[in-house]
C-alpha positions as CSV (number, residue, x, y, z in Angstrom):
1,M,-39.1,-36.1,73.5
2,D,-38.4,-33.9,70.5
3,P,-36.8,-30.8,72.0
4,E,-37.9,-28.5,69.2
5,L,-41.5,-29.7,69.4
6,V,-41.4,-29.4,73.2
7,D,-40.2,-25.8,73.0
8,R,-42.8,-24.9,70.4
9,L,-45.6,-26.4,72.4
10,A,-44.4,-24.6,75.6
11,A,-44.3,-21.3,73.8
12,E,-47.7,-21.6,72.1
13,L,-49.6,-23.2,75.0
14,G,-48.0,-21.5,78.0
15,A,-47.3,-24.9,79.7
16,E,-44.5,-27.3,79.7
17,P,-45.0,-30.8,78.1
18,V,-44.0,-33.5,80.5
19,E,-44.8,-36.5,78.3
20,L,-45.3,-37.2,74.6
21,T,-46.8,-40.4,73.4
22,E,-46.9,-41.1,69.7
23,L,-50.3,-41.9,68.1
24,D,-51.4,-43.2,64.7
25,G,-51.1,-40.2,62.4
26,G,-52.6,-41.6,59.2
27,M,-51.3,-40.0,56.1
28,I,-50.5,-36.6,57.5
29,G,-47.3,-36.2,59.5
30,S,-46.9,-37.5,63.0
31,V,-49.4,-37.2,65.9
32,S,-48.6,-37.2,69.6
33,R,-50.6,-37.2,72.8
34,V,-49.1,-34.4,75.0
35,D,-49.4,-34.3,78.8
36,L,-48.8,-30.7,80.0
37,D,-47.6,-29.7,83.5
38,D,-50.8,-27.7,84.1
39,G,-52.8,-30.9,83.9
40,R,-54.1,-30.5,80.4
41,T,-53.8,-33.2,77.7
42,V,-53.7,-32.2,74.1
43,V,-52.9,-33.8,70.7
44,A,-50.1,-32.3,68.6
45,K,-49.8,-32.9,64.9
46,V,-46.7,-31.9,62.8
47,G,-46.2,-32.5,59.1
48,D,-45.3,-31.2,55.7
49,T,-48.9,-30.6,54.6
50,P,-50.6,-27.3,55.6
51,L,-52.2,-28.2,58.9
52,D,-53.9,-24.8,59.1
53,V,-56.3,-26.2,56.4
54,E,-57.3,-29.0,58.7
55,A,-57.8,-26.4,61.5
56,F,-60.0,-24.3,59.2
57,M,-62.2,-27.3,58.5
58,L,-62.5,-28.4,62.1
59,R,-63.5,-24.9,63.1
60,Y,-66.0,-24.7,60.3
61,L,-67.7,-27.9,61.4
62,A,-67.8,-26.7,65.0
63,E,-69.4,-23.4,63.9
64,E,-71.8,-24.6,61.2
65,S,-72.9,-28.0,62.6
66,D,-73.2,-30.0,65.8
67,L,-70.8,-32.7,64.6
68,P,-68.5,-33.6,67.5
69,V,-65.0,-32.5,66.6
70,P,-61.9,-31.7,68.7
71,D,-61.3,-28.1,69.7
72,V,-58.4,-26.3,68.0
73,S,-56.0,-24.9,70.5
74,Y,-53.4,-23.7,68.1
75,A,-52.7,-24.0,64.3
76,D,-50.2,-22.9,61.8
77,P,-49.1,-24.7,58.6
78,E,-46.6,-26.9,60.4
79,L,-48.3,-27.5,63.8
80,L,-51.8,-28.3,64.9
81,V,-52.8,-28.7,68.5
82,L,-56.2,-30.2,69.4
83,S,-58.1,-31.2,72.5
84,H,-57.5,-34.8,73.5
85,V,-60.6,-37.1,73.2
86,D,-60.4,-40.2,75.4
87,A,-62.0,-42.8,73.1
88,E,-61.1,-45.4,70.5
89,S,-61.8,-46.4,66.9
90,A,-64.0,-49.4,67.6
91,F,-67.7,-49.3,66.9
92,S,-70.6,-51.2,68.4
93,P,-74.0,-51.3,66.6
94,A,-75.1,-48.5,68.9
95,A,-72.1,-46.4,67.9
96,E,-72.9,-47.0,64.2
97,R,-76.4,-45.8,64.7
98,D,-75.1,-42.7,66.6
99,A,-72.7,-42.0,63.7
100,A,-75.6,-42.2,61.3
101,E,-77.6,-39.7,63.3
102,H,-74.7,-37.3,63.4
103,L,-74.2,-37.5,59.7
104,C,-77.9,-37.1,59.0
105,R,-77.8,-33.8,60.9
106,L,-74.6,-32.8,59.2
107,H,-76.1,-33.4,55.8
108,D,-79.0,-31.2,56.7
109,V,-76.6,-28.2,56.7
110,S,-76.9,-26.7,53.3
111,A,-75.5,-24.0,51.0
112,D,-76.5,-22.3,47.8
113,A,-74.0,-24.3,45.6
114,F,-71.6,-27.2,45.7
115,G,-68.1,-26.4,46.9
116,F,-66.6,-24.7,50.0
117,P,-65.3,-21.3,51.1
118,R,-61.8,-22.5,50.4
119,D,-59.9,-25.4,48.8
120,T,-59.4,-28.2,51.2
121,L,-57.4,-31.4,51.5
122,T,-58.1,-35.1,51.4
123,G,-54.9,-36.5,53.1
124,P,-52.2,-34.5,51.3
125,V,-54.2,-34.1,48.1
126,R,-55.7,-30.7,47.3
127,Q,-59.5,-30.6,46.7
128,P,-60.5,-27.6,44.6
129,N,-63.9,-26.2,45.8
130,P,-65.1,-23.5,43.4
131,W,-68.8,-22.8,44.0
132,T,-70.7,-24.8,41.3
133,D,-74.4,-25.1,40.6
134,S,-74.4,-28.6,39.1
135,W,-73.4,-31.6,41.2
136,A,-72.5,-33.7,38.2
137,E,-70.2,-30.9,36.9
138,F,-68.6,-30.4,40.3
139,F,-67.9,-34.0,40.9
140,G,-66.7,-34.6,37.4
141,E,-64.4,-31.6,37.0
142,H,-63.2,-30.9,40.5
143,R,-63.0,-34.5,41.9
144,L,-62.6,-37.1,39.2
145,R,-60.9,-35.2,36.4
146,H,-58.8,-33.2,38.8
147,V,-57.2,-36.2,40.6
148,A,-57.0,-38.3,37.4
149,D,-54.8,-35.5,35.9
150,L,-52.7,-35.4,39.0
151,A,-52.2,-39.2,38.8
152,V,-51.3,-39.0,35.1
153,E,-48.7,-36.3,35.8
154,K,-47.2,-38.4,38.5
155,G,-47.1,-41.4,36.2
156,A,-49.4,-43.4,38.5
157,L,-52.4,-43.6,36.1
158,S,-52.1,-45.0,32.6
159,A,-53.5,-43.1,29.6
160,S,-56.1,-45.8,28.9
161,L,-57.4,-45.7,32.4
162,R,-57.5,-41.8,32.3
163,E,-59.5,-42.1,29.1
164,R,-62.0,-44.4,30.7
165,V,-62.4,-42.1,33.7
166,G,-63.0,-39.2,31.2
167,A,-65.8,-41.2,29.6
168,V,-67.5,-41.6,33.0
169,V,-67.1,-37.8,33.6
170,D,-68.8,-37.1,30.2
171,D,-71.8,-39.3,31.3
172,L,-72.2,-38.1,34.9
173,D,-75.4,-36.2,34.1
174,S,-77.0,-39.6,33.4
175,L,-75.1,-41.6,36.0
176,L,-75.8,-39.4,39.1
177,T,-78.8,-37.6,40.5
178,E,-78.9,-34.0,41.6
179,P,-79.9,-33.7,45.3
180,E,-82.5,-31.2,46.5
181,G,-79.7,-29.1,47.7
182,P,-76.0,-29.3,48.6
183,S,-75.1,-30.9,51.9
184,L,-72.1,-30.3,54.2
185,I,-70.1,-33.5,54.4
186,H,-67.2,-34.5,56.6
187,G,-65.5,-36.1,53.5
188,D,-63.3,-38.7,55.1
189,V,-65.4,-40.9,57.4
190,W,-63.5,-44.1,58.0
191,T,-62.3,-46.1,61.0
192,T,-59.3,-44.2,62.2
193,N,-61.0,-40.8,61.7
194,L,-63.7,-41.6,64.4
195,L,-63.5,-42.1,68.1
196,A,-66.2,-43.8,70.1
197,C,-67.0,-44.7,73.7
198,D,-70.0,-46.2,75.4
199,G,-72.0,-46.6,72.2
200,E,-71.5,-42.9,71.1
201,I,-69.2,-41.2,68.6
202,R,-67.1,-38.8,70.6
203,A,-65.2,-37.2,67.8
204,F,-64.9,-37.0,64.0
205,L,-61.3,-36.3,63.0
206,D,-59.3,-35.3,59.9
207,P,-62.1,-33.9,57.8
208,A,-62.0,-33.2,54.0
209,C,-65.1,-30.9,53.9
210,Y,-67.2,-29.5,51.2
211,Y,-70.8,-29.1,50.2
212,A,-71.8,-32.2,48.1
213,H,-74.4,-34.8,47.4
214,P,-74.6,-36.7,50.7
215,E,-74.4,-40.0,48.7
216,V,-70.7,-39.4,48.2
217,E,-70.2,-39.6,52.0
218,L,-72.2,-42.8,52.2
219,A,-70.3,-44.3,49.3
220,Y,-67.0,-43.7,51.1
221,V,-68.3,-45.3,54.3
222,D,-69.3,-48.3,52.1
223,W,-66.0,-48.5,50.3
224,T,-63.9,-48.4,53.5
225,D,-66.2,-50.9,55.3
226,T,-66.2,-48.5,58.2
227,F,-69.7,-49.5,59.4
228,D,-72.1,-52.4,58.8
229,D,-75.9,-52.6,58.4
230,A,-76.7,-50.8,61.6
231,F,-75.3,-47.5,60.2
232,F,-77.1,-47.7,56.8
233,T,-80.4,-48.9,58.3
234,R,-80.5,-45.9,60.7
235,Y,-79.4,-43.4,58.0
236,R,-82.1,-44.7,55.7
237,E,-84.7,-44.5,58.5
238,S,-83.7,-41.0,59.5
239,R,-82.9,-39.3,56.2
240,G,-83.6,-41.8,53.4
241,I,-81.4,-43.3,50.7
242,E,-82.6,-43.0,47.1
243,S,-83.1,-46.2,45.0
244,G,-80.2,-47.0,42.7
245,F,-77.5,-45.9,45.2
246,F,-76.4,-49.4,46.3
247,E,-77.0,-50.9,42.9
248,R,-74.9,-48.4,40.8
249,R,-74.2,-44.9,42.1
250,R,-71.9,-46.0,45.0
251,F,-69.5,-47.4,42.4
252,V,-69.5,-44.1,40.5
253,Y,-68.6,-42.3,43.8
254,R,-66.0,-45.0,44.6
255,L,-63.9,-43.8,41.7
256,Y,-62.9,-40.7,43.6
257,P,-61.1,-42.3,46.5
258,L,-59.7,-45.0,44.2
259,L,-58.1,-42.2,42.1
260,V,-56.7,-40.6,45.2
261,H,-55.2,-43.9,46.3
262,V,-53.8,-44.6,42.8
263,H,-52.2,-41.2,42.9
264,L,-50.8,-41.6,46.4
265,F,-50.0,-45.3,46.7
266,G,-50.3,-47.2,43.3
267,G,-50.1,-50.8,44.3
268,R,-53.4,-52.7,43.9
269,Y,-55.4,-49.6,43.3
270,P,-55.1,-49.2,39.5
271,T,-56.5,-52.8,39.2
272,E,-59.3,-52.0,41.6
273,L,-60.0,-48.8,39.7
274,A,-60.1,-50.7,36.4
275,E,-62.5,-53.3,37.9
276,T,-64.8,-50.6,39.2
277,L,-64.9,-48.9,35.7
278,E,-65.6,-52.2,34.1
279,R,-68.4,-52.9,36.6
280,L,-70.0,-49.5,35.5
281,G,-69.6,-50.5,31.8
282,Y,-66.5,-48.3,31.0
């Protein structure tokens, strides 16, 4: 066991760790299951990204919605301690339908504008969240253009691809629809960020929250292949999905996670970004 982490956990939690088991930590730092000598089991995350931002989002979801999220036991920029959820990232059709119902209720939580009370993170990438009246403006300026600029500065995105992304941003008023109102979204719904057991979702992890058009959440689920038809059928039955989403708009929304992945990983993602832009006619 890491002696420094053991000492910090003991000091903050008032109990001695007796066993640490490393878990999959995704893109942010390292994650461990921690068994304490008082019988409690928690999850400890450490890393270079500000983990108090994740804590803020989890607490916000717990206060503003009924989305199942782990409890935050302790948080500072370098350490986050969460309640342990005994479940796994495998989803039956029943779990997919349960996830759809949870997200339908989450998307019913609204605000007066698009954005969030503070900037958030998707993985280690900052998400600016200034309150904005127009969804097309918010998505264009504070999602697509923002990350495209970061990727160019890093040398991960070519000038020609940046120009094509800019052309999409200029046309977003005609490419996207404005929802009836902003919806609270989780922002990073994919396989390793959900835990399920007995046909139910027990926890949504690692959020990247803001108030958005709910279609951006559905498009991310589609791009990551997290769920199959059972999810989308139940979501459509419960909340509705407007025509044109599957045919075209999901590919517009796909540009955002693609740009994030170009910025972080490079590899095949510039090619996938170029193919998606070409599919949209850009």
